[in-house]
C-alpha positions as CSV (number, residue, x, y, z in Angstrom):
1,X,212.6,169.0,37.0
2,X,210.1,167.3,39.3
3,X,206.6,167.1,38.0
4,X,204.1,168.9,40.2
5,X,201.4,166.8,41.8
6,X,197.9,167.6,40.6
7,X,195.7,168.9,43.4
8,X,192.0,167.9,43.6
9,X,190.6,171.3,44.0
10,X,187.8,172.0,44.5
11,X,187.2,168.7,46.4
12,X,185.0,166.2,44.6
13,X,181.9,164.6,46.2
14,X,182.8,161.2,47.9
15,X,181.5,158.1,46.1
16,X,178.5,156.2,47.5
17,X,180.8,153.3,48.4
18,X,183.0,155.5,50.6
19,X,179.9,157.2,52.2
20,X,178.6,153.8,53.2
21,X,181.9,152.7,54.6
22,X,182.2,155.8,56.8
23,X,178.7,155.6,58.1
24,X,177.7,156.0,60.9
25,X,180.2,158.5,62.0
26,X,182.7,157.1,64.6
27,X,182.1,160.0,66.9
28,X,178.5,159.1,67.6
29,X,178.8,155.2,67.7
30,X,178.2,153.5,71.1
31,X,179.0,150.1,72.6
32,X,178.5,148.2,75.8
33,X,181.5,149.9,77.2
34,X,179.6,153.2,77.3
35,X,177.1,151.8,79.8
36,X,177.5,152.9,83.4
37,X,178.3,150.3,86.1
38,X,174.7,150.3,87.3
39,X,173.3,149.6,83.8
40,X,175.9,147.0,83.1
41,X,175.0,145.2,86.4
42,X,171.4,145.1,85.3
43,X,172.4,143.5,82.0
44,X,174.6,140.9,83.8
45,X,171.8,140.1,86.2
46,X,169.7,138.9,83.3
47,X,172.1,136.0,82.6
48,X,170.3,132.7,83.3
49,X,173.1,130.5,84.6
50,X,176.3,130.5,86.7
51,X,178.1,129.2,83.6
52,X,177.3,132.3,81.6
53,X,178.3,134.4,84.6
54,X,181.7,132.8,84.8
55,X,182.2,133.4,81.1
56,X,181.2,137.1,81.5
57,X,183.6,137.5,84.3
58,X,186.4,136.4,82.0
59,X,185.7,139.1,79.5
60,X,187.6,142.0,81.0
61,X,188.8,143.6,84.3
62,X,185.7,145.8,84.6
63,X,183.2,142.9,84.2
64,X,185.1,140.8,86.7
65,X,185.0,143.6,89.2
66,X,181.2,143.9,88.9
67,X,180.6,140.1,88.9
68,X,182.8,139.4,91.9
69,X,181.0,142.0,94.1
70,X,179.3,140.5,97.1
71,X,176.1,142.6,96.6
72,X,175.9,141.5,92.9
73,X,176.3,137.8,93.8
74,X,173.5,138.0,96.4
75,X,171.2,139.6,93.9
76,X,172.0,137.1,91.2
77,X,171.4,134.2,93.5
78,X,168.1,135.6,94.6
79,X,166.9,136.1,91.0
80,X,168.3,132.7,89.8
81,X,167.9,130.0,92.4
82,X,170.5,127.3,92.1
83,X,169.6,124.2,90.1
84,X,171.1,120.7,90.6
85,X,173.7,119.8,87.9
86,X,173.3,116.1,88.8
87,X,172.6,113.6,91.5
88,X,174.7,111.1,93.5
89,X,173.3,107.7,94.4
90,X,174.5,104.9,96.7
91,X,174.8,101.6,94.9
92,X,174.2,99.6,98.1
93,X,170.7,98.3,98.7
94,X,168.7,100.9,100.6
95,X,169.0,100.5,104.4
96,X,166.7,102.6,106.6
97,X,168.4,101.7,109.8
98,X,170.9,103.9,111.8
99,X,174.6,103.6,111.2
100,X,175.1,100.8,113.8
101,X,175.4,97.1,113.7
102,X,172.2,96.7,111.6
103,X,173.3,99.0,108.8
104,X,174.2,97.6,105.4
105,X,177.5,99.3,104.6
106,X,178.8,99.4,101.0
107,X,181.3,96.7,100.0
108,X,184.2,96.8,97.6
109,X,183.0,97.8,94.1
110,X,179.9,99.6,95.4
111,X,181.2,103.2,95.2
112,X,178.5,105.9,94.8
113,X,177.7,106.9,91.2
114,X,176.9,110.3,89.7
115,X,174.2,110.9,87.1
116,X,174.4,114.4,85.5
117,X,171.2,116.2,84.5
118,X,172.6,116.9,81.0
119,X,175.6,115.9,79.0
120,X,175.4,118.6,76.3
121,X,178.5,120.6,75.4
122,X,176.8,123.8,76.4
123,X,177.0,122.7,80.1
124,X,180.8,123.0,80.1
125,X,182.3,121.8,83.3
126,X,178.9,121.1,84.8
127,X,178.2,118.5,82.1
128,X,181.2,116.3,82.9
129,X,181.1,113.0,84.8
130,X,182.0,113.5,88.4
131,X,183.6,110.9,90.6
132,X,184.7,110.5,94.3
133,X,187.9,108.7,93.4
134,X,189.9,111.6,95.0
135,X,188.6,110.7,98.5
136,X,190.8,108.1,100.2
137,X,188.7,105.0,100.9
138,X,191.3,102.5,102.2
139,X,189.6,99.7,100.3
140,X,186.1,100.3,101.7
141,X,183.9,102.7,99.7
142,X,182.1,105.5,101.6
143,X,178.4,106.0,101.8
144,X,176.8,109.3,101.0
145,X,174.5,110.3,103.9
146,X,173.7,114.0,103.1
147,X,174.3,116.8,100.6
148,X,174.0,120.5,100.8
149,X,175.0,123.0,98.1
150,X,178.1,121.7,96.3
151,X,179.2,119.5,99.3
152,X,178.7,115.9,100.1
153,X,178.9,114.2,103.6
154,X,180.4,110.8,103.5
155,X,180.4,108.2,106.2
156,X,182.1,104.8,106.4
157,X,183.2,102.3,108.9
158,X,186.9,101.8,109.8
159,X,188.9,99.9,112.4
160,X,189.5,102.1,115.5
161,X,191.6,101.9,118.6
162,X,191.2,99.9,121.8
163,X,189.4,102.7,123.6
164,X,186.3,102.1,121.4
165,X,186.3,98.3,122.1
166,X,183.7,97.8,124.7
167,X,180.1,96.6,124.9
168,X,178.5,99.3,122.8
169,X,176.6,97.4,120.1
170,X,176.8,100.3,117.6
171,X,180.6,100.5,117.8
172,X,181.3,96.8,117.9
173,X,180.0,95.7,114.5
174,X,180.0,91.9,114.4
175,X,182.5,91.8,117.3
176,X,185.0,94.0,115.3
177,X,186.5,97.3,116.6
178,X,184.6,99.8,114.4
179,X,184.4,103.6,114.5
180,X,182.9,106.0,112.0
181,X,184.9,107.9,109.5
182,X,183.5,111.3,108.4
183,X,184.5,113.1,105.2
184,X,183.2,116.4,103.7
185,X,184.0,116.8,100.0
186,X,183.3,118.9,97.0
187,X,183.3,116.8,93.8
188,X,183.5,119.8,91.4
189,X,186.8,121.1,92.9
190,X,187.9,117.6,94.1
191,X,188.6,118.9,97.6
192,X,187.9,117.0,100.8
193,X,188.2,117.4,104.6
194,X,188.3,114.5,107.0
195,X,186.7,115.1,110.4
196,X,187.5,113.0,113.5
197,X,184.3,111.9,115.2
198,X,183.5,112.7,118.8
199,X,185.5,110.6,121.2
200,X,183.9,107.8,123.2
201,X,181.4,105.1,122.4
202,X,179.1,106.8,120.0
203,X,176.2,105.4,117.9
204,X,175.2,107.6,115.0
205,X,171.5,107.6,114.2
206,X,171.8,110.2,111.4
207,X,174.3,112.7,110.0
208,X,173.6,116.0,108.2
209,X,175.3,119.1,106.6
210,X,174.4,122.5,107.9
211,X,175.3,126.0,106.7
212,X,178.4,127.5,108.2
213,X,178.8,130.2,110.8
214,X,179.9,132.9,108.3
215,X,176.8,135.1,107.8
216,X,175.8,135.9,104.2
217,X,178.1,133.2,102.7
218,X,176.9,130.2,100.9
219,X,177.9,126.8,102.2
220,X,181.3,125.7,100.9
221,X,184.5,124.0,101.9
222,X,185.4,126.9,104.2
223,X,182.0,127.4,105.6
224,X,180.0,124.4,106.7
225,X,179.0,122.5,109.8
226,X,178.3,118.8,110.4
227,X,175.4,117.6,112.6
228,X,175.4,114.2,114.2
229,X,172.4,112.7,116.0
230,X,173.8,110.3,118.6
231,X,172.2,107.5,120.6
232,X,173.1,106.5,124.2
233,X,171.9,103.1,125.5
234,X,170.1,103.1,128.8
235,X,172.5,101.5,131.4
236,X,169.5,99.9,133.1
237,X,169.1,97.6,130.1
238,X,171.4,94.6,130.0
239,X,170.6,93.7,126.4
240,X,172.2,96.5,124.4
241,X,170.7,95.2,121.1
242,X,167.1,95.3,122.2
243,X,167.1,98.0,124.9
244,X,166.1,101.6,125.0
245,X,168.1,104.8,125.1
246,X,168.5,108.6,124.9
247,X,169.4,111.0,122.1
248,X,171.5,114.1,121.8
249,X,173.2,116.2,119.1
250,X,176.8,117.1,118.2
251,X,177.8,119.9,115.9
252,X,181.2,120.5,114.2
253,X,182.7,123.0,113.8
254,X,181.1,125.3,116.3
255,X,181.6,129.0,117.1
256,X,181.3,128.3,120.8
257,X,184.4,126.2,121.3
258,X,186.9,127.0,118.5
259,X,186.1,124.4,115.9
260,X,185.7,121.3,118.1
261,X,182.6,119.2,118.7
262,X,179.8,120.9,120.6
263,X,177.4,118.5,122.4
264,X,173.9,119.3,123.3
265,X,172.3,118.1,126.5
266,X,170.4,114.9,126.7
267,X,166.8,115.5,125.6
268,X,164.5,115.6,128.6
269,X,161.3,113.5,128.3
270,X,162.6,111.9,125.1
271,X,163.1,108.1,125.6
272,X,163.7,106.2,122.4
273,X,163.2,102.5,121.5
274,X,166.1,100.4,120.2
275,X,168.2,101.9,117.5
276,X,166.8,99.8,114.6
277,X,163.3,101.2,115.4
278,X,164.3,104.9,115.0
279,X,164.2,105.6,111.3
280,X,164.8,108.9,109.3
281,X,161.5,110.2,108.0
282,X,162.3,113.6,106.4
283,X,163.8,117.1,106.7
284,X,162.0,120.3,106.0
285,X,161.5,123.8,107.4
286,X,164.6,123.7,109.6
287,X,163.4,120.5,111.4
288,X,164.4,116.9,111.1
289,X,161.9,114.0,111.7
290,X,162.3,110.3,112.7
291,X,159.6,107.7,113.0
292,X,159.8,105.6,116.2
293,X,158.0,102.4,115.1
294,X,158.1,100.9,118.6
295,X,155.8,103.4,120.3
296,X,154.2,105.2,117.3
297,X,155.9,108.6,117.9
298,X,157.6,111.1,115.7
299,X,160.9,112.5,117.0
300,X,161.6,116.1,115.9
301,X,165.0,118.0,116.1
302,X,165.1,121.8,115.7
303,X,168.3,122.5,113.7
304,X,168.7,126.0,115.1
305,X,168.3,125.2,118.9
306,X,169.3,121.5,118.8
307,X,166.3,120.7,120.9
308,X,164.4,117.4,120.6
309,X,160.7,116.9,121.1
310,X,157.8,114.6,120.0
311,X,155.4,115.8,117.4
312,X,151.8,115.4,118.5
313,X,149.5,113.5,116.1
314,X,145.8,112.7,116.3
315,X,144.8,109.1,116.9
316,X,143.7,108.5,113.3
317,X,147.3,109.3,112.2
318,X,149.0,106.8,114.5
319,X,149.9,103.5,112.8
320,X,152.9,101.1,112.8
321,X,155.4,103.6,111.6
322,X,158.1,102.2,109.3
323,X,160.6,103.7,106.9
324,X,158.6,102.2,104.0
325,X,155.2,103.7,104.9
326,X,155.9,107.1,106.5
327,X,157.5,110.3,105.2
328,X,157.5,114.0,106.1
329,X,157.8,116.5,103.2
330,X,157.4,120.2,102.7
331,X,154.0,121.6,102.0
332,X,152.7,124.9,100.7
333,X,153.4,128.2,102.5
334,X,155.8,126.8,105.0
335,X,153.5,124.0,106.2
336,X,154.3,120.3,106.0
337,X,152.8,117.1,104.7
338,X,152.8,113.5,106.1
339,X,152.7,110.7,103.6
340,X,151.4,107.2,104.4
341,X,151.1,104.0,102.5
342,X,148.2,102.0,104.0
343,X,148.0,98.2,104.4
344,X,145.7,98.1,101.4
345,X,148.3,99.8,99.2
346,X,146.8,103.3,99.1
347,X,148.9,106.5,99.3
348,X,147.4,109.0,101.8
349,X,148.6,112.6,102.0
350,X,147.9,114.5,105.2
351,X,148.4,118.3,105.2
352,X,148.8,120.6,108.2
353,X,146.5,123.6,108.5
354,X,148.6,126.7,108.2
355,X,149.3,128.6,111.4
356,X,147.9,125.8,113.7
357,X,149.9,123.4,115.8
358,X,147.4,121.3,117.7
359,X,146.7,117.6,117.2
360,X,143.4,118.4,115.4
361,X,144.9,120.5,112.7
362,X,145.6,117.7,110.2
363,X,143.4,116.9,107.3
364,X,143.4,114.2,104.7
365,X,144.3,116.1,101.6
366,X,144.2,113.3,99.0
367,X,144.2,109.5,98.6
368,X,145.6,107.6,95.6
369,X,144.7,104.0,94.9
370,X,148.1,103.0,93.5
371,X,147.1,99.7,92.0
372,X,144.5,101.4,89.8
373,X,146.3,104.7,89.2
374,X,149.4,102.9,87.8
375,X,147.5,101.3,85.0
376,X,148.8,102.6,81.8
377,X,152.3,103.1,82.9
378,X,155.0,101.4,80.8
379,X,155.9,97.8,81.8
380,X,153.4,97.6,84.6
381,X,152.4,94.1,85.6
382,X,149.6,92.9,87.8
383,X,151.9,90.8,90.0
384,X,153.7,94.1,91.0
385,X,150.6,95.0,93.0
386,X,149.5,91.6,94.2
387,X,151.0,92.1,97.6
388,X,150.5,95.3,99.5
389,X,151.9,97.5,100.9
390,X,154.0,99.6,98.6
391,X,157.4,101.1,99.6
392,X,158.2,104.8,99.8
393,X,161.6,105.2,98.3
394,X,162.0,108.9,98.7
395,X,159.9,111.9,99.6
396,X,160.6,115.3,98.2
397,X,158.8,118.7,98.1
398,X,155.8,118.2,95.9
399,X,156.4,114.6,94.9
400,X,157.1,111.1,96.3
401,X,158.8,108.1,94.7
402,X,157.4,104.6,95.4
403,X,158.0,101.0,94.3
404,X,156.2,97.7,94.7
405,X,157.5,95.2,97.3
406,X,158.4,92.3,95.1
407,X,159.9,94.3,92.1
408,X,162.1,97.4,91.8
409,X,159.8,99.3,89.5
410,X,159.9,103.0,90.5
411,X,157.2,105.5,89.8
412,X,156.5,109.0,91.2
413,X,153.3,110.8,92.3
414,X,152.9,114.5,92.0
415,X,151.3,115.5,95.3
416,X,149.6,118.6,93.8
417,X,148.2,117.2,90.6
418,X,148.2,113.5,91.6
419,X,149.8,112.7,88.2
420,X,151.9,109.4,88.1
421,X,155.1,109.0,86.1
422,X,157.6,106.2,85.6
423,X,161.1,106.8,87.1
424,X,163.1,104.5,84.8
425,X,166.3,106.6,85.4
426,X,166.3,105.6,89.1
427,X,165.6,101.9,88.8
428,X,169.3,101.1,89.4
429,X,169.6,103.3,92.4
430,X,166.7,102.7,94.9
431,X,167.3,105.2,97.6
432,X,167.7,108.9,98.3
433,X,169.0,111.1,95.6
434,X,171.7,113.5,96.7
435,X,171.6,116.6,94.5
436,X,174.9,118.3,93.6
437,X,174.8,122.1,93.1
438,X,177.3,124.2,91.3
439,X,179.9,125.8,93.6
440,X,178.9,129.2,94.8
441,X,180.9,131.5,94.8
442,X,184.2,129.5,94.8
443,X,184.2,128.9,91.0
444,X,183.4,132.6,90.5
445,X,186.2,133.7,92.8
446,X,188.6,131.3,91.2
447,X,188.0,132.9,87.8
448,X,188.6,136.3,89.2
449,X,191.8,135.1,91.0
450,X,193.0,133.5,87.8
451,X,192.6,136.7,85.9
452,X,194.4,138.7,88.7
453,X,197.4,136.3,88.6
454,X,197.5,136.4,84.8
455,X,197.7,140.2,84.9
456,X,200.3,140.2,87.6
457,X,202.5,137.8,85.7
458,X,202.2,139.9,82.5
459,X,203.1,143.1,84.4
460,X,206.2,141.5,86.0
461,X,207.4,140.3,82.6
């Protein structure tokens, strides 16, 4: 006969250990999954970097759906402006001239180098060492001429066809048949796109990257434009190396003619000196500036209208313009600043009065006596400042990088506080720094697409 099981009746009080394990009750517990989509979006907007955003998008389907939304991405980018993950530098000695027969092109073994901002493990893919080895170079390394967002614009010389072989000094480099080779690439995703230059005998003064035609989309491999500033020699001059000429702009791709080069008209009233005397001076506020050292004029190009003009300057701001003593940088509140290194070695900062555009609306904001101000900086020597003037290496918003003439010893000047600082990191790369931004939103969309393919593969199996 089976033994009857003893019933616990009346029920006993649960022990303190069991009460602790069952508390709080499961019915009243909450988690992040109980948040509405609007509140979850507010939480995700508080993330401080695209790396964290990519990781959040990989959490689950719901989070990916919120993060991949166009409205969310716009709000996140407005709250967290992009920061450079590193900088590319050209190894070739800095050459301020246009990309013609006077230009110092890179040689074999002088490929651009990448210097990341940080190498910590927390940076993930953004802390790795990037390279341009995926871009075909045909033995001749390219030169970086511009960067925008996550893209780089590369330019190099190559042998062309017989149709370019005439008397244009910018195409016949040392009596060789030379034409430019343009490449737009994205180092993070290792993608590139080669662009055929405009046909004919072209001489490139400068080359730039512009935002694409797709409104509301950040610049990327599927949304960009290339701007070339081209020089035409005056046919009345028999000496093409020392003559004068005209300027015009070409844009690729263009919404006006289905992706081919769009050429602007020759600028009326703009007559330039020889190519070597037209030197890039800065880019800010949707305008690009060149110093014309031959006639002490500043050439201006409006990026939106592609119209050229001269910037009017007062007489006290006209000097022998040169790439080493003249820069245009952004100022406060949408204004601009002009930087000058005088013959005595002083740095002068001229600022434009806001809302005024006449020749009298420039004031001397500050003057820095570099020989005295640099005392106290590490490894400074008196012979560095024995021979003025100093060289302006690069001008950026809020700061300028300089170096003595007889020694590559870089230092920076904060234009707001006039504080000087050594730039030891850039001593090997004397020239413009080309910032590399994280891809936006391609890496984000790639994460979402990867999750979609994974789910589709799992469902089919």
